[in-house]
C-alpha positions in Angstrom: 21.5 -58.4 -35.3 24.6 -59.9 -34.1 26.3 -56.3 -32.8 29.8 -57.6 -31.2 30.3 -60.1 -34.4 34.0 -59.3 -35.4 35.2 -57.9 -32.3 37.7 -60.3 -30.5 36.2 -60.6 -26.6 40.3 -59.9 -25.3 39.7 -55.9 -26.3 35.6 -55.7 -24.8 37.8 -57.3 -21.8 40.1 -55.0 -22.2 37.6 -52.3 -23.1 36.2 -52.5 -19.1 40.0 -52.9 -17.5 41.3 -49.6 -19.5 38.6 -47.4 -16.7 40.3 -47.3 -13.7 43.2 -45.8 -16.4 41.4 -43.0 -17.5 43.4 -39.5 -17.1 42.0 -36.2 -17.3 43.6 -34.0 -21.1 44.3 -30.6 -21.2 46.3 -29.2 -23.8 50.0 -29.7 -23.7 52.3 -27.1 -21.9 54.0 -26.1 -25.3 50.5 -26.0 -26.5 51.2 -27.6 -29.5 48.8 -30.7 -28.5 47.0 -32.9 -26.1 48.4 -34.8 -22.9 47.3 -36.9 -20.1 47.4 -35.0 -17.2 48.8 -37.4 -14.1 51.2 -38.9 -16.6 52.0 -36.1 -18.9 51.8 -38.9 -22.1 50.5 -37.0 -25.2 46.6 -38.0 -25.8 45.7 -37.9 -29.5 42.0 -38.0 -30.2 41.2 -40.6 -32.9 37.5 -41.7 -33.0 34.0 -41.6 -33.6 30.9 -39.2 -34.3 28.3 -41.2 -32.4 25.4 -39.2 -33.8 22.6 -41.7 -34.6 22.6 -45.1 -35.3 21.4 -46.8 -38.8 17.7 -46.3 -38.9 18.8 -42.6 -38.1 17.6 -42.6 -34.6 19.6 -39.8 -32.8 20.5 -40.7 -29.3 18.1 -39.7 -27.5 15.5 -41.2 -29.4 17.0 -44.7 -28.1 18.8 -44.5 -24.5 16.1 -44.7 -22.4 14.6 -47.7 -23.9 17.5 -49.3 -25.7 20.3 -48.7 -23.6 22.3 -52.2 -24.2 22.7 -50.6 -28.1 24.4 -47.8 -26.7 26.6 -50.3 -24.4 27.1 -52.4 -27.5 27.5 -49.5 -29.6 30.0 -48.2 -27.0 32.5 -51.2 -26.6 32.6 -51.7 -30.7 34.1 -47.8 -31.2 36.5 -49.4 -28.6 36.8 -52.5 -30.0 38.0 -50.8 -33.4 40.6 -48.8 -31.6 39.1 -45.3 -30.8 39.7 -43.6 -27.9 37.2 -40.9 -28.1 33.4 -40.6 -28.8 31.8 -37.7 -30.0 27.4 -37.8 -28.8 25.1 -35.3 -30.0 22.9 -33.1 -27.1 19.9 -32.3 -28.3 18.4 -29.2 -26.7 14.9 -29.6 -26.7 15.4 -32.8 -24.7 17.9 -31.3 -22.1 15.4 -28.2 -21.7 11.5 -27.7 -20.6 11.4 -24.4 -20.9 14.1 -21.4 -21.2 14.9 -21.7 -17.3 14.5 -25.2 -16.7 16.6 -28.4 -17.5 15.6 -31.8 -18.1 16.7 -33.8 -15.2 15.5 -37.2 -16.5 18.1 -36.0 -19.6 20.7 -35.4 -17.2 20.3 -38.5 -15.4 20.9 -40.1 -18.7 23.8 -38.4 -19.5 25.6 -39.4 -16.4 24.6 -43.4 -16.9 26.6 -42.4 -20.4 29.7 -40.4 -18.6 29.6 -44.2 -16.5 29.4 -45.9 -19.9 32.3 -44.1 -20.7 34.2 -44.5 -17.6 33.9 -47.8 -17.8 35.0 -48.4 -21.2 38.0 -45.8 -21.3 36.2 -44.3 -23.6 36.7 -40.0 -23.3 33.6 -38.1 -24.8 33.3 -35.1 -26.7 30.4 -33.6 -25.7 28.6 -31.6 -28.7 25.6 -29.4 -27.4 22.6 -27.1 -28.7 21.7 -29.8 -31.1 18.9 -29.1 -33.3 19.3 -31.9 -35.6 15.5 -32.9 -35.9 13.2 -29.6 -37.0 10.1 -31.4 -35.1 11.9 -31.9 -32.0 12.6 -28.4 -31.2 10.5 -26.6 -29.0 8.2 -23.8 -30.0 9.1 -21.7 -27.5 12.9 -22.1 -28.4 12.3 -20.6 -31.6 9.7 -17.9 -30.0 12.7 -16.4 -28.2 14.8 -13.5 -29.1 18.5 -13.4 -29.6 19.2 -12.4 -26.1 17.2 -15.0 -24.5 17.9 -17.7 -26.6 21.6 -17.3 -25.5 20.4 -17.1 -21.8 18.4 -20.2 -22.2 21.7 -21.8 -24.0 24.2 -20.9 -21.3 21.1 -22.6 -18.5 21.9 -25.8 -21.0 25.5 -25.4 -20.7 25.5 -24.9 -17.1 23.4 -27.8 -16.3 25.6 -30.2 -18.8 29.1 -28.5 -17.1 27.5 -29.1 -13.5 26.9 -33.0 -14.7 30.2 -34.1 -16.1 32.6 -31.6 -14.1 33.8 -34.3 -11.8 34.1 -36.9 -14.9 37.6 -37.8 -16.2 35.8 -39.2 -19.2 35.1 -35.9 -21.0 37.6 -34.8 -23.6 35.9 -31.3 -24.7 32.5 -29.5 -24.9 31.6 -28.6 -28.1 29.8 -25.0 -27.9 27.6 -26.1 -30.5 27.9 -27.9 -34.4 28.9 -25.6 -36.9 27.3 -22.5 -35.5 26.9 -19.6 -38.0 26.5 -15.7 -38.4 24.2 -14.4 -41.0 26.3 -12.3 -43.6 23.7 -10.5 -44.8 22.3 -7.2 -43.9 18.7 -8.6 -44.5 16.8 -10.5 -41.1 16.6 -14.2 -41.3 13.2 -16.6 -40.2 15.0 -19.3 -40.1 17.6 -20.4 -36.9 18.6 -23.6 -38.8 20.2 -24.0 -41.6 19.2 -26.0 -45.2 19.2 -29.7 -44.3 20.8 -32.8 -44.9 20.2 -36.3 -45.1 16.7 -35.3 -42.7 18.8 -33.3 -40.1 19.6 -29.6 -39.5 23.7 -29.4 -38.8 24.0 -25.7 -39.0 22.7 -23.2 -36.9 22.9 -19.1 -36.4 23.0 -17.7 -33.7 21.8 -14.8 -34.3 18.1 -14.2 -36.8 19.4 -10.8 -37.9 23.5 -9.2 -37.7 22.1 -5.4 -37.1 24.9 -4.1 -38.6 27.7 -5.6 -36.1 30.5 -7.0 -36.9 30.2 -10.9 -37.8 33.1 -12.1 -35.6 32.5 -9.8 -32.8 28.6 -11.7 -32.4 30.3 -14.9 -32.6 32.8 -13.8 -29.9 30.1 -12.7 -27.8 28.0 -15.7 -27.8 31.1 -17.6 -27.3 32.0 -15.7 -24.2 28.8 -16.1 -22.8 28.6 -20.3 -23.1 32.2 -20.8 -21.7 30.8 -18.5 -18.8 28.4 -20.5 -18.1 30.2 -23.9 -18.2 32.8 -22.4 -16.4 30.7 -21.8 -13.3 30.9 -25.2 -13.1 33.6 -26.6 -14.7 36.9 -25.3 -14.9 38.8 -27.7 -16.2 37.4 -29.7 -19.4 38.4 -28.2 -22.4 35.8 -26.5 -24.8 35.6 -25.7 -28.1 33.3 -25.3 -31.1 32.6 -27.2 -33.7 33.4 -24.9 -37.3 32.5 -25.4 -40.7 35.8 -25.0 -43.3 34.2 -22.1 -44.9 35.2 -20.2 -41.8 38.6 -19.3 -42.9 38.3 -15.4 -43.4 38.5 -15.9 -47.4 36.7 -14.7 -50.0 33.8 -16.8 -50.4 31.2 -17.8 -48.0 31.8 -17.5 -44.6 30.7 -18.2 -41.3 31.8 -15.2 -39.0 33.9 -17.4 -36.9 37.3 -16.7 -38.2 39.4 -19.3 -36.7 42.1 -16.4 -35.9 39.6 -14.5 -34.4 38.3 -16.8 -31.7 41.0 -18.9 -30.9 41.8 -16.9 -27.9 38.4 -17.9 -26.2 38.9 -21.9 -26.9 41.4 -24.4 -25.8 41.6 -25.9 -29.3 40.0 -25.4 -32.5 38.2 -28.3 -33.9 36.4 -28.0 -37.7 35.0 -30.3 -40.0 36.4 -31.4 -43.4 35.6 -34.1 -45.8 38.3 -34.4 -48.7 36.9 -34.4 -52.2 38.2 -36.5 -54.7 41.3 -35.4 -56.5 41.8 -32.1 -54.6 43.8 -33.2 -51.4 45.9 -30.4 -51.7 42.7 -28.1 -51.0 41.8 -30.2 -48.2 45.6 -29.6 -46.7 45.8 -26.0 -47.3 42.2 -25.8 -45.5 44.1 -27.2 -42.4 46.4 -25.2 -42.7 44.4 -22.5 -42.4 42.6 -23.6 -39.1 46.4 -24.7 -37.7 47.1 -21.1 -38.5 46.3 -19.9 -35.3 48.7 -21.9 -32.6 46.5 -23.6 -31.1 45.8 -27.7 -31.1 43.5 -28.6 -34.3 41.1 -31.8 -34.2 39.2 -32.6 -37.5 35.9 -33.2 -35.8 34.4 -34.5 -39.0 35.7 -36.7 -41.6 33.9 -39.7 -43.9 34.8 -41.2 -47.5 31.4 -38.6 -48.4 33.4 -37.0 -51.2 36.5 -39.1 -52.0 37.5 -42.6 -51.1 39.1 -44.6 -48.4 42.9 -44.4 -50.1 42.6 -40.7 -51.0 41.2 -40.3 -46.9 44.4 -41.9 -45.5 46.7 -39.6 -48.1 45.0 -37.3 -46.2 45.2 -38.2 -42.8 49.3 -39.1 -43.5 49.7 -35.7 -44.7 47.6 -34.0 -42.2 49.8 -35.9 -39.1 52.1 -32.3 -39.2 49.3 -30.3 -38.7 46.3 -31.7 -37.1 46.2 -33.1 -33.6 43.4 -35.3 -33.6 41.0 -37.1 -35.9 37.0 -37.8 -35.4 34.8 -40.0 -38.0 31.7 -42.1 -38.0 30.3 -44.8 -36.6 26.3 -45.9 -36.9 25.9 -49.0 -35.2 27.5 -51.9 -37.2 30.6 -53.2 -37.1 32.4 -54.5 -40.1 31.9 -57.8 -40.6 27.8 -56.2 -40.3 28.5 -54.6 -43.1 30.2 -56.7 -45.3 27.0 -59.1 -45.1 25.1 -55.6 -46.7 25.8 -56.0 -50.6 24.7 -51.9 -51.0 27.0 -49.4 -52.1 26.0 -47.0 -48.7 27.5 -50.3 -46.3 30.6 -50.6 -49.0 31.5 -47.1 -48.4 31.1 -47.4 -44.5 33.3 -50.5 -44.2 35.7 -48.8 -46.7 36.0 -46.4 -43.5 35.7 -48.6 -40.7 38.7 -50.3 -42.3 40.6 -47.8 -43.0 40.2 -46.5 -39.1 41.3 -49.9 -37.9 44.4 -49.9 -40.4 45.6 -46.3 -39.3 44.6 -45.8 -35.8 48.3 -47.6 -34.3 49.8 -45.7 -36.2 48.6 -42.5 -35.0 47.5 -43.2 -31.1 50.8 -45.7 -30.3 53.6 -44.5 -32.3 52.6 -40.5 -31.2 52.1 -41.7 -26.9 55.3 -43.8 -26.3 57.3 -42.9 -24.0 61.2 -41.1 -25.0 63.5 -41.5 -22.5 67.1 -40.6 -23.4 69.1 -43.1 -22.9 72.8 -41.7 -23.3 74.5 -42.4 -19.8 74.7 -39.3 -18.0 73.6 -38.0 -14.7 72.9 -34.6 -13.6 74.3 -34.9 -10.3 71.7 -33.5 -7.4 70.5 -31.2 -10.9 72.7 -29.3 -13.1 74.7 -28.3 -10.1 77.7 -27.0 -11.6 75.7 -23.8 -13.0 72.6 -23.7 -10.8 72.8 -24.0 -6.6 72.3 -28.1 -5.8 69.0 -29.9 -5.5 66.9 -26.5 -6.0 63.9 -26.3 -8.9 66.4 -24.6 -11.2 68.9 -27.1 -11.1 66.4 -30.0 -12.1 65.6 -27.7 -14.7 68.4 -27.1 -16.2 69.4 -30.8 -15.9 66.5 -32.1 -17.9 66.8 -29.0 -20.4 70.5 -29.6 -21.2 69.7 -33.5 -22.1 71.2 -35.4 -19.3 68.9 -39.0 -19.3 68.5 -38.7 -15.5 68.6 -35.9 -12.5 69.6 -37.4 -9.1 68.8 -36.0 -5.8 68.7 -36.6 -1.9 65.8 -36.9 0.3 65.3 -36.9 3.9 62.4 -36.3 5.8 61.0 -33.2 8.0 59.9 -33.2 11.5 56.3 -33.2 10.4 56.4 -35.7 7.8 57.6 -34.4 4.5 59.8 -35.3 2.2 61.9 -32.4 0.9 65.0 -32.9 -1.5 68.4 -31.8 0.8 71.6 -33.9 0.5 73.2 -33.0 4.2 71.2 -33.8 8.0 71.1 -29.9 8.4 70.7 -27.2 5.8 74.5 -25.3 7.2 76.4 -26.3 4.1 74.4 -25.0 1.9 71.8 -22.6 3.4 72.3 -19.1 5.2 70.6 -21.2 9.0 71.8 -23.8 10.6 68.6 -26.3 11.0 68.8 -29.8 11.4 66.1 -31.5 8.8 64.7 -33.8 11.0 63.9 -31.9 14.2 62.4 -29.2 12.0 59.2 -28.6 10.0 58.8 -27.9 6.6 57.3 -24.7 7.0 60.8 -23.9 9.3 62.5 -25.5 6.6 61.2 -22.7 3.7 62.5 -20.0 5.8 66.5 -21.2 4.4 67.8 -19.7 1.7 69.7 -22.7 0.5 71.7 -20.6 -2.6 73.1 -19.4 0.1 76.8 -21.3 -0.5 76.3 -21.4 -4.0 75.8 -17.5 -4.3 79.3 -16.8 -2.4 81.3 -19.3 -4.2 80.4 -17.9 -7.5 80.7 -14.6 -6.7 77.4 -13.7 -7.6 74.4 -11.3 -6.8 71.1 -11.8 -5.3 70.4 -10.7 -8.7 71.8 -12.8 -10.7 71.4 -16.2 -8.0 67.9 -15.5 -6.4 67.2 -16.9 -3.2 65.7 -20.8 -3.6 64.1 -23.2 -0.9 64.0 -26.8 -0.3 61.8 -28.5 -2.7 59.5 -31.2 -2.1 59.9 -34.4 -3.8 56.5 -34.1 -4.8 57.1 -31.2 -6.3 60.3 -32.4 -8.3 58.1 -35.4 -9.4 55.8 -33.1 -10.9 58.4 -31.1 -13.1 60.0 -34.2 -14.6 56.4 -35.5 -15.2 55.6 -32.8 -17.6 58.3 -34.0 -20.1 59.4 -38.1 -21.4 63.1 -37.5 -21.7 64.5 -36.8 -18.5 64.0 -39.5 -15.4 65.1 -38.6 -11.9 67.0 -40.9 -9.8 65.7 -40.7 -5.7 68.6 -41.0 -3.1 66.6 -42.0 0.2 69.2 -40.9 3.0 66.9 -42.0 5.7 64.1 -45.0 5.7 61.7 -43.4 3.5 61.2 -45.5 0.7 58.4 -46.5 1.9 56.5 -42.8 1.9 58.5 -42.3 -1.6 56.7 -45.2 -3.1 53.6 -44.1 -2.1 54.3 -40.7 -3.2 55.0 -42.1 -6.6 52.2 -44.7 -7.2 49.7 -41.8 -6.2 51.2 -39.2 -8.8 51.3 -42.7 -11.4 55.6 -41.6 -11.7 56.7 -45.3 -12.0 58.2 -45.0 -15.7 59.8 -41.4 -14.5 61.7 -42.8 -11.1 64.3 -44.9 -9.9 66.2 -45.6 -6.9 70.0 -45.0 -5.7 71.9 -45.4 -2.4 74.8 -47.9 -0.9 72.6 -48.8 1.8 71.5 -52.4 0.1 68.7 -53.0 2.8 66.9 -50.0 1.3 67.2 -51.0 -2.3 66.6 -54.2 -1.2 63.2 -52.5 -0.1 62.5 -50.6 -3.3 62.1 -53.7 -5.0 60.0 -55.2 -2.5 57.7 -52.6 -3.1 57.8 -51.3 -6.7 59.8 -54.3 -8.5 59.3 -52.6 -11.8 61.2 -49.4 -10.5 65.4 -49.2 -11.4 67.6 -49.7 -8.5 71.0 -48.0 -9.4 73.6 -49.7 -6.4 75.6 -47.1 -5.1 79.6 -48.4 -4.2 82.1 -47.6 -2.5 85.9 -47.3 -4.8 87.2 -50.6 -2.7 83.8 -52.5 -3.0 84.2 -56.8 -2.9 82.8 -57.9 -6.4 83.0 -61.1 -5.5 80.6 -59.9 -3.0 78.4 -57.4 -4.5 77.6 -59.0 -7.5 75.3 -62.1 -6.5 73.6 -59.4 -4.2 73.1 -57.6 -7.2 72.0 -60.7 -8.8 69.9 -62.0 -6.1 67.4 -58.7 -5.9 67.2 -57.8 -9.4 69.2 -54.3 -9.5 69.6 -53.0 -13.1 72.9 -50.9 -12.4 75.8 -50.2 -10.1 77.7 -47.4 -9.9 81.2 -47.5 -8.5 83.0 -44.5 -6.8 85.9 -43.3 -10.2 89.1 -43.9 -8.1 87.7 -47.7 -8.1 87.7 -48.7 -11.7 89.6 -50.4 -13.8 89.5 -51.9 -17.2 89.0 -55.3 -15.5 86.3 -54.2 -12.8 84.4 -52.8 -15.4 84.0 -55.7 -17.7 83.7 -57.7 -14.8 80.1 -56.1 -13.6 79.3 -55.7 -17.8 80.0 -59.3 -18.3 77.2 -59.6 -15.0 74.1 -58.1 -16.9 74.8 -54.8 -15.0 74.8 -51.5 -16.1 78.5 -49.8 -14.9 78.5 -46.4 -13.7 80.7 -43.6 -11.5 80.2 -41.2 -9.4 81.1 -38.2 -9.1 83.2 -37.1 -12.2 83.6 -33.4 -13.0 87.1 -33.0 -14.6 87.2 -34.0 -18.3 90.4 -36.1 -18.3 89.0 -38.8 -15.8 85.5 -38.7 -17.9 87.7 -39.6 -21.3 89.3 -42.0 -19.3 85.8 -43.9 -17.7 84.6 -43.6 -20.7 87.6 -45.7 -22.6 87.0 -48.5 -20.2 83.8 -48.8 -21.3 81.7 -46.9 -18.4 78.3 -46.8 -19.6 77.3 -44.1 -16.6 79.0 -40.9 -15.1 77.0 -38.9 -12.7 78.5 -35.3 -12.8 77.8 -32.1 -11.3 79.3 -30.9 -15.1 76.4 -32.4 -17.2 77.0 -30.0 -20.3 80.6 -31.1 -20.3 80.2 -34.8 -20.2 77.6 -34.0 -22.7 79.7 -32.8 -25.2 82.7 -35.1 -24.8 80.5 -37.3 -25.7 79.1 -35.7 -29.1 83.1 -35.4 -29.9 83.8 -38.8 -29.6 80.6 -40.0 -31.4 80.8 -38.0 -34.9 84.0 -38.9 -37.5 84.7 -39.2 -40.8 82.1 -41.4 -42.3 81.2 -42.9 -45.7 77.2 -43.7 -46.5 76.7 -46.9 -47.5 75.8 -47.8 -50.7 75.4 -45.8 -54.0 72.6 -44.0 -55.3 71.3 -43.2 -59.2 71.6 -39.3 -58.4 73.6 -37.0 -56.2 74.1 -36.2 -52.4 72.3 -32.9 -51.9 71.9 -32.5 -48.3 72.5 -34.2 -44.6 71.9 -34.2 -40.9 72.1 -35.7 -38.0 70.5 -36.5 -34.0 72.2 -37.7 -31.4 72.6 -41.5 -33.3 71.8 -41.4 -36.8 72.8 -39.2 -39.7 70.0 -38.6 -42.3 71.0 -38.1 -46.0 69.4 -36.6 -49.2 70.1 -38.5 -52.6 68.3 -36.3 -55.2 65.5 -39.7 -55.6 66.4 -41.6 -52.3 66.2 -40.5 -48.7 68.4 -42.4 -46.6 68.7 -43.0 -42.9 72.2 -44.5 -41.5 73.8 -45.3 -37.8 76.6 -43.4 -36.9 78.9 -45.4 -38.9 77.1 -44.9 -41.9 75.5 -47.9 -41.8 72.0 -48.2 -43.8 69.2 -48.6 -41.8 66.4 -47.3 -43.8 66.3 -45.9 -47.2 62.9 -44.6 -49.6 62.4 -43.6 -52.8 61.2 -39.8 -52.7 60.1 -37.3 -55.5 63.1 -35.8 -57.8 64.1 -33.8 -56.5 65.1 -33.8 -52.6 67.2 -31.4 -51.6 68.9 -30.4 -48.4 67.1 -30.8 -45.3 67.3 -30.4 -41.0 66.3 -32.0 -38.0 63.7 -30.2 -35.6 61.9 -32.0 -33.1 61.8 -35.6 -34.0 61.2 -34.5 -37.6 62.9 -34.1 -41.3 62.2 -30.9 -42.7 63.5 -31.4 -46.4 63.6 -28.7 -49.3 62.0 -29.9 -52.5 61.4 -28.5 -55.9 59.3 -30.5 -58.7 59.7 -27.3 -60.8 62.6 -25.9 -63.1 65.4 -24.9 -61.2 67.0 -21.5 -61.9 64.8 -20.3 -64.4 64.4 -16.6 -64.7 60.2 -16.9 -65.2 60.0 -18.9 -61.6 59.1 -22.1 -63.3 59.6 -23.8 -60.0 57.1 -25.8 -57.7 58.8 -25.5 -54.2 57.9 -27.4 -51.3 59.0 -28.4 -48.1 58.1 -32.1 -47.2 58.2 -33.3 -43.6 59.1 -36.9 -42.5 59.4 -38.9 -39.3 62.5 -39.3 -38.5 62.1 -43.1 -36.6 60.2 -44.4 -39.8 61.3 -42.0 -42.5 57.0 -42.3 -42.8 55.9 -39.2 -44.7 53.7 -36.8 -42.7 52.9 -33.8 -44.7 53.7 -31.4 -47.0 54.6 -27.3 -47.3 54.1 -25.5 -50.4 57.0 -22.4 -50.1 55.7 -20.4 -53.4 57.6 -17.8 -52.4 61.1 -19.7 -53.3 60.5 -18.1 -56.9 63.6 -20.2 -58.5 63.3 -23.3 -56.5 63.2 -24.5 -53.2 67.1 -26.3 -52.4 67.8 -26.0 -49.0 66.6 -25.3 -45.6 67.5 -24.5 -41.8 65.9 -23.6 -38.1 66.1 -21.0 -36.0 64.8 -19.5 -33.3 61.4 -21.6 -34.3 61.3 -20.6 -37.7 61.9 -22.2 -41.1 64.6 -20.5 -43.4 64.3 -22.0 -47.2 67.0 -21.2 -49.7 67.4 -22.1 -53.3 68.3 -21.5 -57.2 68.7 -18.8 -59.0 69.5 -17.8 -62.6 72.4 -16.3 -64.1 73.0 -12.3 -63.8 72.4 -11.6 -59.6 74.3 -10.2 -57.5 72.4 -11.6 -53.9 71.2 -14.1 -52.7 67.4 -14.2 -50.6 66.3 -16.6 -47.9 62.7 -17.3 -47.3 61.7 -17.4 -43.8 58.5 -19.6 -42.8 56.5 -19.9 -39.4 56.4 -23.3 -38.0 53.0 -23.6 -39.5 55.1 -22.4 -42.8 53.0 -19.5 -43.5 55.4 -17.1 -44.7 56.9 -14.6 -43.1 59.3 -12.5 -44.6 62.5 -12.6 -47.8 65.8 -11.5 -46.8 68.5 -10.5 -49.2 72.1 -12.0 -49.0 74.7 -9.2 -50.0 76.6 -12.0 -51.0 78.0 -11.0 -54.9 77.4 -13.3 -57.5 77.3 -17.3 -56.9 76.0 -20.0 -59.2 72.9 -21.3 -59.1 72.1 -19.8 -55.9 73.0 -21.0 -52.3 72.4 -25.0 -52.2 72.7 -25.8 -48.3 71.8 -24.1 -45.1 72.7 -24.8 -41.1 72.7 -22.1 -38.4 75.6 -22.5 -35.7 77.5 -20.7 -33.3 75.1 -17.2 -33.8 75.4 -17.6 -37.4 74.4 -18.5 -40.8 76.3 -20.8 -43.3 75.8 -21.2 -46.5 77.2 -23.8 -49.0 76.9 -22.8 -52.7 78.2 -24.5 -55.8 80.7 -23.0 -58.4 84.3 -23.1 -59.5 85.6 -22.6 -57.1 82.8 -23.4 -54.9 81.7 -20.8 -52.2 81.1 -20.5 -48.3 78.7 -17.5 -47.3 78.9 -16.5 -44.0 76.3 -14.1 -42.6 75.2 -13.0 -39.4 71.8 -13.7 -37.7 70.2 -10.8 -40.0 71.8 -12.0 -42.9 74.4 -9.2 -43.5 77.6 -10.7 -44.6 80.4 -12.3 -42.3 83.0 -13.6 -44.6 83.1 -15.3 -48.4 85.4 -18.1 -48.9 86.3 -20.7 -51.4 85.1 -23.4 -49.4 82.8 -26.6 -50.5 80.1 -27.0 -48.2 77.5 -27.8 -51.2 76.7 -31.0 -50.7 75.9 -30.6 -47.0 76.6 -28.8 -43.6 75.9 -29.7 -40.3 76.6 -28.1 -37.3 78.0 -30.7 -34.7 79.2 -30.2 -30.6 81.9 -29.0 -29.6 82.0 -26.0 -32.4 82.6 -28.5 -35.3 80.8 -29.1 -38.7 79.8 -31.9 -40.8 80.6 -31.0 -44.2 79.4 -33.2 -47.1 80.7 -34.4 -49.9 80.4 -36.7 -52.7 81.5 -38.4 -56.1 79.4 -39.7 -58.9 81.7 -41.6 -61.5 80.4 -42.4 -65.0 78.6 -45.2 -65.5 78.0 -45.7 -61.8 75.9 -44.6 -59.1 76.6 -41.7 -56.4 78.3 -42.0 -53.2 78.4 -39.6 -50.3 80.3 -39.3 -47.1 81.3 -36.8 -44.2 84.4 -34.8 -43.4 85.1 -32.9 -39.9 85.2 -29.3 -39.9 86.2 -26.4 -37.9 85.4 -23.0 -37.9 88.5 -21.0 -39.2 88.9 -17.0 -39.7 91.1 -17.2 -42.8 89.1 -20.0 -44.4 85.6 -19.8 -42.7 86.1 -23.8 -42.2 89.0 -25.9 -42.2 88.9 -29.8 -42.7 90.4 -31.9 -39.8 91.5 -35.6 -39.8 91.3 -38.1 -36.5 
């Protein structure tokens, strides 16, 4: 067999080259997926179960005498686009007795770890396999429950000790498809029914003896997790669940996800969608995702449906699943194309689907998404927090500055610390010279002292702060991918700073800024890829400075704001440099500089500058083009507007120019933007029908590509979903009503679209219910049809604050600075429909008031 046929050599070379880049994997701080520990980049498991080769032989059956087969298979899987390989370790091959692991097998596992590291693949290490009944030791089957669990614990201790130091392990899967018996009678076999000559389901007890099934499962998990953690505190732990583990009527496993999730790092389960039943598969996935833990579909394949439907399932599952693992059995697509059998054709269709979907899932999700708004938070958000402290930097990130700036000195004992002055006198309660003090001595200074006094705050309102290490700030910034940090060396510590950056792999998060040209040249000599922002005084000579900046390939020039004129700004920009200003705190001066075309402003007041930018960014705008059906709703992000025209979803820039548009199901209603996604209220049935013949959904789209990610049924919206808003981590859906109702209803859902509560709005009659919804200024704003059209305003508990004759029934969107976008549209007879947005401000008398520019 030509096992490497069809896989480009460059991919195999790249596989080896990527080994040095393997990072440890952990659950993201938000708990909504996985990240690489060092770089904090997202990690999306996308790979294969490598449980046997094409002849059915298990890995341990051939890895001694045919190791090159394993090496080739790993290269092939990497070449196909995998980043994870799930391997299944058989208990009988790794244990010689209940207390003695097999040293030879553990050595082979070490060899597998080295192969994974060299190939750049992560391992999902699944243990305790008993897939071939003939390989299960008789002594193992003879053990009682307690002794069997202890033997399993010895297995996992040995495996964890072997794997503990390797970053190539993605996770430990305690067992493939464990089950607690559901009946009262005692079983006589630890294994479930066979499938294709293998036993994948395994019972963890033979006799439930009246115990609660979930408590048995929890006790078993606790035993094995404790065994692993004796030697390995770092790698993730899960267990591979059967799809019927959900607590639903019918067949169950006893491993109820909600009741065991707290013992695991993430949820793994196995799902084979059936032809024509994708909604059922998505509903099952939704049940596992309800735990709030990341979810990996650890087994999937074209077993019960074709590749087209499996592809649809993968697309629709992206809003709920965080990883997908299929199968590879040692034959490449090219080899399979030469085999004229139905099984080969089925496997080929799966591998082709895997190759097609991989780049979209891995590359798009893992991309950096740094902001680019020209707002540098000077010494952090230093208007609201003590300068150059961790709270100031945390706030600078939180408010949305694209860069935070800090200053660095070296202590007497060689530590790089973050402080602006050579002494602590100005900001602290002691006067120490930084370069003549040790780091420990500097930790005794409360550097929040001056800020606290200046702001008139108590110690409770402004707690004491220590001088942070540069390393602490870098690690803080690397936990996210929106804001970068600009380092200003106040002494010649560039080499040490670059060494630290290299050690942390923080290059993508950092830049340097300083007026000392020699220090900035050194940055470029040591790390050419790191941006340099050259600080210049107001009276700088551009005839001298621009050639220097060009020669050394600096990226930006930041001039003291008093020295910037329209002519000087244009000269810097024409020379190919970003032009910035330091340090600007007054709104009028910010406005002047933005009018001149300044691209970056250093400020102690990042929120003030961001709000000013936003006010300038949004203005009355018409959507380009015409559409077959009328406008239903709008939403915005920092640089785009999204329009829902009933059967068309449209993305424009802030000037209304169309960037993307896609056909969508009739009928798509109002929408909201959250976390890079669009959430659209959709009704596929009858609106306003007294008998509730609606078909209500929320469709989710990627805001960048308008690619559909998932669908969530919202059957509770009885008369048809028409609008949606988001606040406090929950979604709120509104919709139609038949005649005769004197109140409206709001339906609350959590982030997994599990129904939470139905709220009643004592609104009085509104024609056809509520059409649009948004939450802003601590209030709900609802747009309704009618003649006249009605605006309802409630508090956050849906108690009425006002009812006004104002038309925002086609869309209402909050903007920075307390303003709103209000949508309008026309559909002329014989012509298509248009849409536009007008600015409005809150009004006690009118609810909202249109304003002109």
